[in-house]
Biotite code that builds the C-alpha atoms (Angstrom):
import biotite.structure as struc

atoms = struc.array([
    struc.Atom([110.720, 69.893, 31.635], chain_id="A", res_id=1, res_name="MET", atom_name="CA", element="C"),
    struc.Atom([114.177, 71.464, 31.338], chain_id="A", res_id=2, res_name="LEU", atom_name="CA", element="C"),
    struc.Atom([112.042, 74.696, 29.341], chain_id="A", res_id=3, res_name="THR", atom_name="CA", element="C"),
    struc.Atom([109.583, 74.884, 32.159], chain_id="A", res_id=4, res_name="LEU", atom_name="CA", element="C"),
    struc.Atom([112.323, 75.280, 34.830], chain_id="A", res_id=5, res_name="ILE", atom_name="CA", element="C"),
    struc.Atom([113.765, 77.950, 32.698], chain_id="A", res_id=6, res_name="LYS", atom_name="CA", element="C"),
    struc.Atom([110.734, 79.999, 32.485], chain_id="A", res_id=7, res_name="ARG", atom_name="CA", element="C"),
    struc.Atom([110.857, 79.661, 36.046], chain_id="A", res_id=8, res_name="GLU", atom_name="CA", element="C"),
    struc.Atom([113.949, 81.037, 35.928], chain_id="A", res_id=9, res_name="LEU", atom_name="CA", element="C"),
    struc.Atom([112.950, 83.902, 33.815], chain_id="A", res_id=10, res_name="ARG", atom_name="CA", element="C"),
    struc.Atom([109.656, 84.602, 36.062], chain_id="A", res_id=11, res_name="GLU", atom_name="CA", element="C"),
    struc.Atom([111.210, 84.314, 39.295], chain_id="A", res_id=12, res_name="PHE", atom_name="CA", element="C"),
    struc.Atom([115.252, 84.773, 38.887], chain_id="A", res_id=13, res_name="GLY", atom_name="CA", element="C"),
    struc.Atom([115.433, 87.725, 40.669], chain_id="A", res_id=14, res_name="VAL", atom_name="CA", element="C"),
    struc.Atom([113.962, 85.826, 44.232], chain_id="A", res_id=15, res_name="ILE", atom_name="CA", element="C"),
    struc.Atom([115.827, 82.669, 43.427], chain_id="A", res_id=16, res_name="PHE", atom_name="CA", element="C"),
    struc.Atom([118.838, 84.857, 43.425], chain_id="A", res_id=17, res_name="ILE", atom_name="CA", element="C"),
    struc.Atom([118.635, 87.346, 45.688], chain_id="A", res_id=18, res_name="VAL", atom_name="CA", element="C"),
    struc.Atom([117.431, 84.847, 48.646], chain_id="A", res_id=19, res_name="ALA", atom_name="CA", element="C"),
    struc.Atom([121.300, 83.062, 48.622], chain_id="A", res_id=20, res_name="PRO", atom_name="CA", element="C"),
    struc.Atom([122.997, 86.486, 47.935], chain_id="A", res_id=21, res_name="LEU", atom_name="CA", element="C"),
    struc.Atom([121.408, 88.177, 50.783], chain_id="A", res_id=22, res_name="ILE", atom_name="CA", element="C"),
    struc.Atom([122.097, 85.041, 53.058], chain_id="A", res_id=23, res_name="LEU", atom_name="CA", element="C"),
    struc.Atom([126.124, 85.336, 51.102], chain_id="A", res_id=24, res_name="PHE", atom_name="CA", element="C"),
    struc.Atom([126.620, 88.731, 52.392], chain_id="A", res_id=25, res_name="PHE", atom_name="CA", element="C"),
    struc.Atom([125.108, 88.394, 56.152], chain_id="A", res_id=26, res_name="ALA", atom_name="CA", element="C"),
    struc.Atom([127.430, 85.601, 56.540], chain_id="A", res_id=27, res_name="PHE", atom_name="CA", element="C"),
    struc.Atom([130.307, 87.222, 55.214], chain_id="A", res_id=28, res_name="VAL", atom_name="CA", element="C"),
    struc.Atom([129.467, 90.211, 57.551], chain_id="A", res_id=29, res_name="ILE", atom_name="CA", element="C"),
    struc.Atom([129.231, 87.596, 60.429], chain_id="A", res_id=30, res_name="THR", atom_name="CA", element="C"),
    struc.Atom([132.491, 85.887, 59.520], chain_id="A", res_id=31, res_name="ILE", atom_name="CA", element="C"),
    struc.Atom([134.224, 88.984, 59.306], chain_id="A", res_id=32, res_name="SER", atom_name="CA", element="C"),
    struc.Atom([133.173, 90.203, 63.066], chain_id="A", res_id=33, res_name="ALA", atom_name="CA", element="C"),
    struc.Atom([134.516, 86.818, 63.871], chain_id="A", res_id=34, res_name="SER", atom_name="CA", element="C"),
    struc.Atom([137.411, 87.405, 62.895], chain_id="A", res_id=35, res_name="THR", atom_name="CA", element="C"),
    struc.Atom([138.220, 90.914, 64.041], chain_id="A", res_id=36, res_name="ILE", atom_name="CA", element="C"),
    struc.Atom([136.627, 89.554, 67.452], chain_id="A", res_id=37, res_name="ILE", atom_name="CA", element="C"),
    struc.Atom([138.707, 86.507, 67.425], chain_id="A", res_id=38, res_name="HIS", atom_name="CA", element="C"),
    struc.Atom([141.869, 88.775, 67.211], chain_id="A", res_id=39, res_name="ASN", atom_name="CA", element="C"),
    struc.Atom([140.930, 90.684, 69.908], chain_id="A", res_id=40, res_name="GLU", atom_name="CA", element="C"),
    struc.Atom([142.861, 89.530, 73.561], chain_id="A", res_id=41, res_name="VAL", atom_name="CA", element="C"),
    struc.Atom([139.791, 89.913, 76.006], chain_id="A", res_id=42, res_name="GLU", atom_name="CA", element="C"),
    struc.Atom([138.307, 87.351, 73.137], chain_id="A", res_id=43, res_name="TYR", atom_name="CA", element="C"),
    struc.Atom([140.979, 84.831, 73.369], chain_id="A", res_id=44, res_name="ASN", atom_name="CA", element="C"),
    struc.Atom([141.311, 85.360, 77.393], chain_id="A", res_id=45, res_name="LYS", atom_name="CA", element="C"),
    struc.Atom([137.846, 84.500, 77.856], chain_id="A", res_id=46, res_name="PHE", atom_name="CA", element="C"),
    struc.Atom([136.240, 82.003, 75.003], chain_id="A", res_id=47, res_name="PRO", atom_name="CA", element="C"),
    struc.Atom([132.746, 81.139, 75.162], chain_id="A", res_id=48, res_name="PRO", atom_name="CA", element="C"),
    struc.Atom([131.606, 78.474, 76.621], chain_id="A", res_id=49, res_name="LEU", atom_name="CA", element="C"),
    struc.Atom([128.976, 76.994, 74.224], chain_id="A", res_id=50, res_name="GLY", atom_name="CA", element="C"),
    struc.Atom([127.730, 78.388, 70.892], chain_id="A", res_id=51, res_name="LEU", atom_name="CA", element="C"),
    struc.Atom([129.360, 81.260, 69.474], chain_id="A", res_id=52, res_name="PRO", atom_name="CA", element="C"),
    struc.Atom([127.194, 84.398, 69.251], chain_id="A", res_id=53, res_name="GLU", atom_name="CA", element="C"),
    struc.Atom([127.796, 85.177, 65.895], chain_id="A", res_id=54, res_name="ASN", atom_name="CA", element="C"),
    struc.Atom([126.485, 81.882, 65.442], chain_id="A", res_id=55, res_name="MET", atom_name="CA", element="C"),
    struc.Atom([123.433, 82.201, 67.378], chain_id="A", res_id=56, res_name="VAL", atom_name="CA", element="C"),
    struc.Atom([122.780, 85.389, 65.355], chain_id="A", res_id=57, res_name="THR", atom_name="CA", element="C"),
    struc.Atom([123.302, 83.243, 61.808], chain_id="A", res_id=58, res_name="VAL", atom_name="CA", element="C"),
    struc.Atom([120.987, 80.728, 63.157], chain_id="A", res_id=59, res_name="PHE", atom_name="CA", element="C"),
    struc.Atom([118.191, 83.512, 63.971], chain_id="A", res_id=60, res_name="GLN", atom_name="CA", element="C"),
    struc.Atom([118.518, 85.152, 60.404], chain_id="A", res_id=61, res_name="PHE", atom_name="CA", element="C"),
    struc.Atom([118.076, 81.961, 58.810], chain_id="A", res_id=62, res_name="VAL", atom_name="CA", element="C"),
    struc.Atom([114.928, 80.821, 61.169], chain_id="A", res_id=63, res_name="VAL", atom_name="CA", element="C"),
    struc.Atom([113.189, 83.693, 61.709], chain_id="A", res_id=64, res_name="PHE", atom_name="CA", element="C"),
    struc.Atom([113.990, 85.836, 58.495], chain_id="A", res_id=65, res_name="LEU", atom_name="CA", element="C"),
    struc.Atom([114.858, 83.402, 55.664], chain_id="A", res_id=66, res_name="LEU", atom_name="CA", element="C"),
    struc.Atom([111.226, 81.440, 55.723], chain_id="A", res_id=67, res_name="PRO", atom_name="CA", element="C"),
    struc.Atom([109.284, 84.970, 55.368], chain_id="A", res_id=68, res_name="VAL", atom_name="CA", element="C"),
    struc.Atom([111.298, 84.872, 51.528], chain_id="A", res_id=69, res_name="ILE", atom_name="CA", element="C"),
    struc.Atom([110.317, 81.249, 51.389], chain_id="A", res_id=70, res_name="SER", atom_name="CA", element="C"),
    struc.Atom([106.710, 81.737, 52.029], chain_id="A", res_id=71, res_name="THR", atom_name="CA", element="C"),
    struc.Atom([106.635, 84.818, 49.652], chain_id="A", res_id=72, res_name="LEU", atom_name="CA", element="C"),
    struc.Atom([108.645, 83.025, 46.770], chain_id="A", res_id=73, res_name="PHE", atom_name="CA", element="C"),
    struc.Atom([105.845, 80.303, 46.771], chain_id="A", res_id=74, res_name="GLY", atom_name="CA", element="C"),
    struc.Atom([103.331, 82.441, 47.454], chain_id="A", res_id=75, res_name="ALA", atom_name="CA", element="C"),
    struc.Atom([104.687, 84.490, 44.298], chain_id="A", res_id=76, res_name="GLY", atom_name="CA", element="C"),
    struc.Atom([104.725, 81.627, 42.265], chain_id="A", res_id=77, res_name="GLN", atom_name="CA", element="C"),
    struc.Atom([100.908, 80.377, 42.710], chain_id="A", res_id=78, res_name="MET", atom_name="CA", element="C"),
    struc.Atom([99.614, 83.750, 42.333], chain_id="A", res_id=79, res_name="TYR", atom_name="CA", element="C"),
    struc.Atom([101.533, 84.977, 39.478], chain_id="A", res_id=80, res_name="SER", atom_name="CA", element="C"),
    struc.Atom([100.223, 81.293, 37.618], chain_id="A", res_id=81, res_name="ASP", atom_name="CA", element="C"),
    struc.Atom([96.928, 81.782, 38.887], chain_id="A", res_id=82, res_name="ARG", atom_name="CA", element="C"),
    struc.Atom([96.887, 85.753, 37.989], chain_id="A", res_id=83, res_name="ASN", atom_name="CA", element="C"),
    struc.Atom([98.505, 85.574, 34.416], chain_id="A", res_id=84, res_name="LYS", atom_name="CA", element="C"),
    struc.Atom([96.669, 82.050, 33.602], chain_id="A", res_id=85, res_name="LYS", atom_name="CA", element="C"),
    struc.Atom([100.353, 80.769, 32.854], chain_id="A", res_id=86, res_name="ILE", atom_name="CA", element="C"),
    struc.Atom([99.636, 76.979, 33.594], chain_id="A", res_id=87, res_name="SER", atom_name="CA", element="C"),
    struc.Atom([96.158, 77.548, 31.220], chain_id="A", res_id=88, res_name="THR", atom_name="CA", element="C"),
    struc.Atom([98.791, 78.508, 28.306], chain_id="A", res_id=89, res_name="PHE", atom_name="CA", element="C"),
    struc.Atom([101.122, 75.930, 29.099], chain_id="A", res_id=90, res_name="LEU", atom_name="CA", element="C"),
    struc.Atom([98.764, 72.990, 29.206], chain_id="A", res_id=91, res_name="VAL", atom_name="CA", element="C"),
    struc.Atom([98.400, 73.856, 25.496], chain_id="A", res_id=92, res_name="THR", atom_name="CA", element="C"),
    struc.Atom([101.723, 73.468, 24.566], chain_id="A", res_id=93, res_name="LEU", atom_name="CA", element="C"),
    struc.Atom([101.874, 69.289, 24.780], chain_id="A", res_id=94, res_name="ALA", atom_name="CA", element="C"),
    struc.Atom([102.736, 69.482, 28.502], chain_id="A", res_id=95, res_name="THR", atom_name="CA", element="C"),
    struc.Atom([100.705, 68.478, 31.700], chain_id="A", res_id=96, res_name="ASP", atom_name="CA", element="C"),
    struc.Atom([100.041, 70.260, 35.400], chain_id="A", res_id=97, res_name="ARG", atom_name="CA", element="C"),
    struc.Atom([102.111, 68.118, 37.010], chain_id="A", res_id=98, res_name="ARG", atom_name="CA", element="C"),
    struc.Atom([105.501, 68.819, 34.885], chain_id="A", res_id=99, res_name="ARG", atom_name="CA", element="C"),
    struc.Atom([104.326, 72.577, 35.845], chain_id="A", res_id=100, res_name="ILE", atom_name="CA", element="C"),
    struc.Atom([103.936, 72.145, 39.193], chain_id="A", res_id=101, res_name="LEU", atom_name="CA", element="C"),
    struc.Atom([107.132, 69.884, 39.522], chain_id="A", res_id=102, res_name="ILE", atom_name="CA", element="C"),
    struc.Atom([109.360, 72.611, 38.028], chain_id="A", res_id=103, res_name="ALA", atom_name="CA", element="C"),
    struc.Atom([107.703, 75.354, 40.159], chain_id="A", res_id=104, res_name="LYS", atom_name="CA", element="C"),
    struc.Atom([109.160, 73.111, 43.257], chain_id="A", res_id=105, res_name="LEU", atom_name="CA", element="C"),
    struc.Atom([112.752, 71.884, 42.078], chain_id="A", res_id=106, res_name="ILE", atom_name="CA", element="C"),
    struc.Atom([113.359, 75.630, 41.349], chain_id="A", res_id=107, res_name="ILE", atom_name="CA", element="C"),
    struc.Atom([111.919, 76.370, 45.087], chain_id="A", res_id=108, res_name="GLY", atom_name="CA", element="C"),
    struc.Atom([113.767, 73.798, 46.534], chain_id="A", res_id=109, res_name="VAL", atom_name="CA", element="C"),
    struc.Atom([116.925, 74.459, 44.672], chain_id="A", res_id=110, res_name="ILE", atom_name="CA", element="C"),
    struc.Atom([116.705, 78.174, 45.897], chain_id="A", res_id=111, res_name="SER", atom_name="CA", element="C"),
    struc.Atom([116.148, 77.112, 49.667], chain_id="A", res_id=112, res_name="ILE", atom_name="CA", element="C"),
    struc.Atom([118.869, 74.430, 49.457], chain_id="A", res_id=113, res_name="LEU", atom_name="CA", element="C"),
    struc.Atom([121.622, 76.812, 48.733], chain_id="A", res_id=114, res_name="ALA", atom_name="CA", element="C"),
    struc.Atom([120.659, 79.229, 50.956], chain_id="A", res_id=115, res_name="SER", atom_name="CA", element="C"),
    struc.Atom([120.840, 76.273, 53.707], chain_id="A", res_id=116, res_name="ILE", atom_name="CA", element="C"),
    struc.Atom([123.887, 75.338, 52.021], chain_id="A", res_id=117, res_name="CYS", atom_name="CA", element="C"),
    struc.Atom([125.583, 79.048, 52.908], chain_id="A", res_id=118, res_name="LEU", atom_name="CA", element="C"),
    struc.Atom([124.233, 78.412, 56.507], chain_id="A", res_id=119, res_name="PHE", atom_name="CA", element="C"),
    struc.Atom([126.171, 75.396, 56.844], chain_id="A", res_id=120, res_name="VAL", atom_name="CA", element="C"),
    struc.Atom([129.689, 76.820, 55.177], chain_id="A", res_id=121, res_name="ILE", atom_name="CA", element="C"),
    struc.Atom([129.335, 79.877, 57.513], chain_id="A", res_id=122, res_name="THR", atom_name="CA", element="C"),
    struc.Atom([128.927, 77.766, 60.451], chain_id="A", res_id=123, res_name="ASP", atom_name="CA", element="C"),
    struc.Atom([131.577, 75.298, 59.582], chain_id="A", res_id=124, res_name="ALA", atom_name="CA", element="C"),
    struc.Atom([134.111, 78.533, 59.068], chain_id="A", res_id=125, res_name="VAL", atom_name="CA", element="C"),
    struc.Atom([132.767, 80.290, 62.659], chain_id="A", res_id=126, res_name="LEU", atom_name="CA", element="C"),
    struc.Atom([133.369, 76.760, 64.319], chain_id="A", res_id=127, res_name="LEU", atom_name="CA", element="C"),
    struc.Atom([137.386, 76.628, 63.321], chain_id="A", res_id=128, res_name="ARG", atom_name="CA", element="C"),
    struc.Atom([137.928, 80.542, 63.463], chain_id="A", res_id=129, res_name="ILE", atom_name="CA", element="C"),
    struc.Atom([136.296, 80.768, 66.904], chain_id="A", res_id=130, res_name="VAL", atom_name="CA", element="C"),
    struc.Atom([138.059, 79.434, 70.125], chain_id="A", res_id=131, res_name="PRO", atom_name="CA", element="C"),
    struc.Atom([135.814, 77.279, 72.748], chain_id="A", res_id=132, res_name="ARG", atom_name="CA", element="C"),
    struc.Atom([136.644, 76.071, 76.142], chain_id="A", res_id=133, res_name="LEU", atom_name="CA", element="C"),
    struc.Atom([134.314, 73.036, 75.305], chain_id="A", res_id=134, res_name="ILE", atom_name="CA", element="C"),
    struc.Atom([133.871, 71.076, 72.216], chain_id="A", res_id=135, res_name="PRO", atom_name="CA", element="C"),
    struc.Atom([130.130, 71.792, 70.671], chain_id="A", res_id=136, res_name="LEU", atom_name="CA", element="C"),
    struc.Atom([127.695, 68.844, 70.314], chain_id="A", res_id=137, res_name="ASP", atom_name="CA", element="C"),
    struc.Atom([127.655, 67.509, 66.797], chain_id="A", res_id=138, res_name="THR", atom_name="CA", element="C"),
    struc.Atom([124.043, 66.380, 67.199], chain_id="A", res_id=139, res_name="GLY", atom_name="CA", element="C"),
    struc.Atom([122.693, 69.961, 68.852], chain_id="A", res_id=140, res_name="PHE", atom_name="CA", element="C"),
    struc.Atom([124.387, 71.545, 65.018], chain_id="A", res_id=141, res_name="ILE", atom_name="CA", element="C"),
    struc.Atom([122.667, 68.931, 62.909], chain_id="A", res_id=142, res_name="THR", atom_name="CA", element="C"),
    struc.Atom([119.360, 69.579, 65.109], chain_id="A", res_id=143, res_name="ARG", atom_name="CA", element="C"),
    struc.Atom([119.688, 73.473, 63.867], chain_id="A", res_id=144, res_name="MET", atom_name="CA", element="C"),
    struc.Atom([120.662, 72.602, 60.263], chain_id="A", res_id=145, res_name="ILE", atom_name="CA", element="C"),
    struc.Atom([117.586, 70.244, 59.769], chain_id="A", res_id=146, res_name="SER", atom_name="CA", element="C"),
    struc.Atom([115.085, 72.440, 61.811], chain_id="A", res_id=147, res_name="LEU", atom_name="CA", element="C"),
    struc.Atom([116.348, 75.633, 59.366], chain_id="A", res_id=148, res_name="ALA", atom_name="CA", element="C"),
    struc.Atom([116.047, 73.270, 56.101], chain_id="A", res_id=149, res_name="LEU", atom_name="CA", element="C"),
    struc.Atom([112.228, 71.797, 57.627], chain_id="A", res_id=150, res_name="VAL", atom_name="CA", element="C"),
    struc.Atom([111.061, 75.340, 58.504], chain_id="A", res_id=151, res_name="LEU", atom_name="CA", element="C"),
    struc.Atom([112.138, 76.980, 54.973], chain_id="A", res_id=152, res_name="ASN", atom_name="CA", element="C"),
    struc.Atom([110.272, 74.497, 53.991], chain_id="A", res_id=153, res_name="LEU", atom_name="CA", element="C"),
    struc.Atom([107.519, 74.215, 55.450], chain_id="A", res_id=154, res_name="ALA", atom_name="CA", element="C"),
    struc.Atom([107.360, 78.502, 54.696], chain_id="A", res_id=155, res_name="GLY", atom_name="CA", element="C"),
    struc.Atom([107.675, 77.623, 51.434], chain_id="A", res_id=156, res_name="TYR", atom_name="CA", element="C"),
    struc.Atom([104.654, 75.131, 50.903], chain_id="A", res_id=157, res_name="SER", atom_name="CA", element="C"),
    struc.Atom([102.723, 77.643, 53.001], chain_id="A", res_id=158, res_name="VAL", atom_name="CA", element="C"),
    struc.Atom([103.015, 80.072, 50.265], chain_id="A", res_id=159, res_name="GLY", atom_name="CA", element="C"),
    struc.Atom([102.509, 77.948, 47.567], chain_id="A", res_id=160, res_name="LEU", atom_name="CA", element="C"),
    struc.Atom([99.048, 76.511, 48.980], chain_id="A", res_id=161, res_name="SER", atom_name="CA", element="C"),
    struc.Atom([97.691, 80.262, 50.160], chain_id="A", res_id=162, res_name="MET", atom_name="CA", element="C"),
    struc.Atom([99.376, 81.501, 46.618], chain_id="A", res_id=163, res_name="GLY", atom_name="CA", element="C"),
    struc.Atom([96.715, 79.736, 44.544], chain_id="A", res_id=164, res_name="TRP", atom_name="CA", element="C"),
    struc.Atom([93.549, 81.555, 44.316], chain_id="A", res_id=165, res_name="GLY", atom_name="CA", element="C"),
    struc.Atom([92.201, 85.287, 44.325], chain_id="A", res_id=166, res_name="GLU", atom_name="CA", element="C"),
    struc.Atom([92.900, 88.448, 46.227], chain_id="A", res_id=167, res_name="GLY", atom_name="CA", element="C"),
    struc.Atom([96.999, 89.205, 46.345], chain_id="A", res_id=168, res_name="ARG", atom_name="CA", element="C"),
    struc.Atom([97.139, 90.798, 49.706], chain_id="A", res_id=169, res_name="LEU", atom_name="CA", element="C"),
    struc.Atom([94.805, 88.119, 51.707], chain_id="A", res_id=170, res_name="LEU", atom_name="CA", element="C"),
    struc.Atom([97.091, 85.649, 50.088], chain_id="A", res_id=171, res_name="ARG", atom_name="CA", element="C"),
    struc.Atom([100.301, 87.199, 50.958], chain_id="A", res_id=172, res_name="PHE", atom_name="CA", element="C"),
    struc.Atom([99.301, 88.538, 54.161], chain_id="A", res_id=173, res_name="VAL", atom_name="CA", element="C"),
    struc.Atom([97.570, 84.678, 55.083], chain_id="A", res_id=174, res_name="GLY", atom_name="CA", element="C"),
    struc.Atom([101.168, 83.079, 54.535], chain_id="A", res_id=175, res_name="SER", atom_name="CA", element="C"),
    struc.Atom([102.842, 85.163, 56.464], chain_id="A", res_id=176, res_name="LEU", atom_name="CA", element="C"),
    struc.Atom([100.851, 84.483, 59.602], chain_id="A", res_id=177, res_name="LEU", atom_name="CA", element="C"),
    struc.Atom([100.935, 81.000, 58.945], chain_id="A", res_id=178, res_name="ILE", atom_name="CA", element="C"),
    struc.Atom([104.773, 81.025, 58.451], chain_id="A", res_id=179, res_name="THR", atom_name="CA", element="C"),
    struc.Atom([104.630, 83.488, 62.193], chain_id="A", res_id=180, res_name="ILE", atom_name="CA", element="C"),
    struc.Atom([102.678, 80.392, 63.651], chain_id="A", res_id=181, res_name="LEU", atom_name="CA", element="C"),
    struc.Atom([105.330, 78.395, 62.238], chain_id="A", res_id=182, res_name="LEU", atom_name="CA", element="C"),
    struc.Atom([107.883, 79.962, 63.935], chain_id="A", res_id=183, res_name="MET", atom_name="CA", element="C"),
    struc.Atom([106.210, 80.093, 67.422], chain_id="A", res_id=184, res_name="THR", atom_name="CA", element="C"),
    struc.Atom([106.426, 76.890, 67.440], chain_id="A", res_id=185, res_name="ILE", atom_name="CA", element="C"),
    struc.Atom([110.332, 76.629, 67.054], chain_id="A", res_id=186, res_name="VAL", atom_name="CA", element="C"),
    struc.Atom([110.204, 79.472, 69.752], chain_id="A", res_id=187, res_name="ILE", atom_name="CA", element="C"),
    struc.Atom([108.051, 77.451, 72.470], chain_id="A", res_id=188, res_name="TYR", atom_name="CA", element="C"),
    struc.Atom([109.516, 73.853, 71.422], chain_id="A", res_id=189, res_name="LYS", atom_name="CA", element="C"),
    struc.Atom([113.036, 74.464, 70.987], chain_id="A", res_id=190, res_name="GLY", atom_name="CA", element="C"),
    struc.Atom([115.468, 72.577, 68.927], chain_id="A", res_id=191, res_name="LEU", atom_name="CA", element="C"),
    struc.Atom([113.459, 68.901, 69.543], chain_id="A", res_id=192, res_name="SER", atom_name="CA", element="C"),
    struc.Atom([112.644, 66.061, 67.454], chain_id="A", res_id=193, res_name="LEU", atom_name="CA", element="C"),
    struc.Atom([109.399, 66.756, 68.401], chain_id="A", res_id=194, res_name="GLU", atom_name="CA", element="C"),
    struc.Atom([109.900, 70.338, 67.020], chain_id="A", res_id=195, res_name="THR", atom_name="CA", element="C"),
    struc.Atom([111.261, 68.874, 63.710], chain_id="A", res_id=196, res_name="LEU", atom_name="CA", element="C"),
    struc.Atom([108.643, 66.153, 63.578], chain_id="A", res_id=197, res_name="SER", atom_name="CA", element="C"),
    struc.Atom([105.803, 68.821, 63.647], chain_id="A", res_id=198, res_name="ILE", atom_name="CA", element="C"),
    struc.Atom([107.530, 71.044, 60.852], chain_id="A", res_id=199, res_name="LEU", atom_name="CA", element="C"),
    struc.Atom([107.820, 68.351, 58.533], chain_id="A", res_id=200, res_name="ALA", atom_name="CA", element="C"),
    struc.Atom([104.399, 67.205, 58.701], chain_id="A", res_id=201, res_name="ILE", atom_name="CA", element="C"),
    struc.Atom([103.177, 70.303, 58.361], chain_id="A", res_id=202, res_name="LEU", atom_name="CA", element="C"),
    struc.Atom([105.254, 70.736, 54.833], chain_id="A", res_id=203, res_name="ALA", atom_name="CA", element="C"),
    struc.Atom([104.453, 67.481, 53.521], chain_id="A", res_id=204, res_name="LEU", atom_name="CA", element="C"),
    struc.Atom([100.301, 68.238, 54.506], chain_id="A", res_id=205, res_name="ALA", atom_name="CA", element="C"),
    struc.Atom([100.901, 72.073, 52.413], chain_id="A", res_id=206, res_name="PHE", atom_name="CA", element="C"),
    struc.Atom([102.611, 70.389, 49.613], chain_id="A", res_id=207, res_name="PHE", atom_name="CA", element="C"),
    struc.Atom([99.856, 67.590, 48.962], chain_id="A", res_id=208, res_name="ILE", atom_name="CA", element="C"),
    struc.Atom([97.300, 70.644, 49.559], chain_id="A", res_id=209, res_name="ARG", atom_name="CA", element="C"),
    struc.Atom([98.714, 72.524, 46.746], chain_id="A", res_id=210, res_name="THR", atom_name="CA", element="C"),
    struc.Atom([99.057, 69.085, 44.420], chain_id="A", res_id=211, res_name="TRP", atom_name="CA", element="C"),
    struc.Atom([95.728, 68.419, 45.073], chain_id="A", res_id=212, res_name="GLN", atom_name="CA", element="C"),
    struc.Atom([94.177, 71.955, 44.408], chain_id="A", res_id=213, res_name="ARG", atom_name="CA", element="C"),
    struc.Atom([96.837, 72.371, 41.327], chain_id="A", res_id=214, res_name="PHE", atom_name="CA", element="C"),
    struc.Atom([95.335, 69.526, 39.922], chain_id="A", res_id=215, res_name="MET", atom_name="CA", element="C"),
    struc.Atom([91.690, 69.597, 40.503], chain_id="A", res_id=216, res_name="SER", atom_name="CA", element="C"),
    struc.Atom([91.277, 73.394, 40.211], chain_id="A", res_id=217, res_name="THR", atom_name="CA", element="C"),
    struc.Atom([89.505, 74.608, 36.836], chain_id="A", res_id=218, res_name="SER", atom_name="CA", element="C"),
    struc.Atom([92.303, 76.610, 34.949], chain_id="A", res_id=219, res_name="LEU", atom_name="CA", element="C"),
])
């Protein structure tokens, strides 16, 4: 299994590292901007009543940009495997499809979790440096983090499912269109439990579809 994971890292290490790095630099800029604003006299006189504006900006980045990266990552993993016949070769080396797919999932999920952790750290820093008149609802922040995680997992699962097939342009464009539809659910439904449930069910459904197709399709 470790060998398969290392192979995935060699193949997709750039994306695996780039996504968290993009978030890291974006969040550093956001925190720096918040620090500057915090030092302004007017901002201290009139602190925000609810969620700080920069926290909203970070949340939008994680909800509307990171899922696109997650989707392309998943589609790239599966399309590359199918196009280069990687699994066809690997199954001849005393391994099986189940291990191959699990290795892909481990890399993808770890990348998403690393990005979400950066999101959580950024929010924690912003909550400490930005003054507020009214304490924030911890339940609301928990829903923000949960939604970001589930949406990115859903986008990743869409990419995995759509990427396993012929036609690179069709696969990648189709994946992005479905992910955009997932984002519209967030826009119209908000941070409700219903939204989380819908996204979780869709993520699970696409993961199951990927598993079934990968296990049953002729290599």
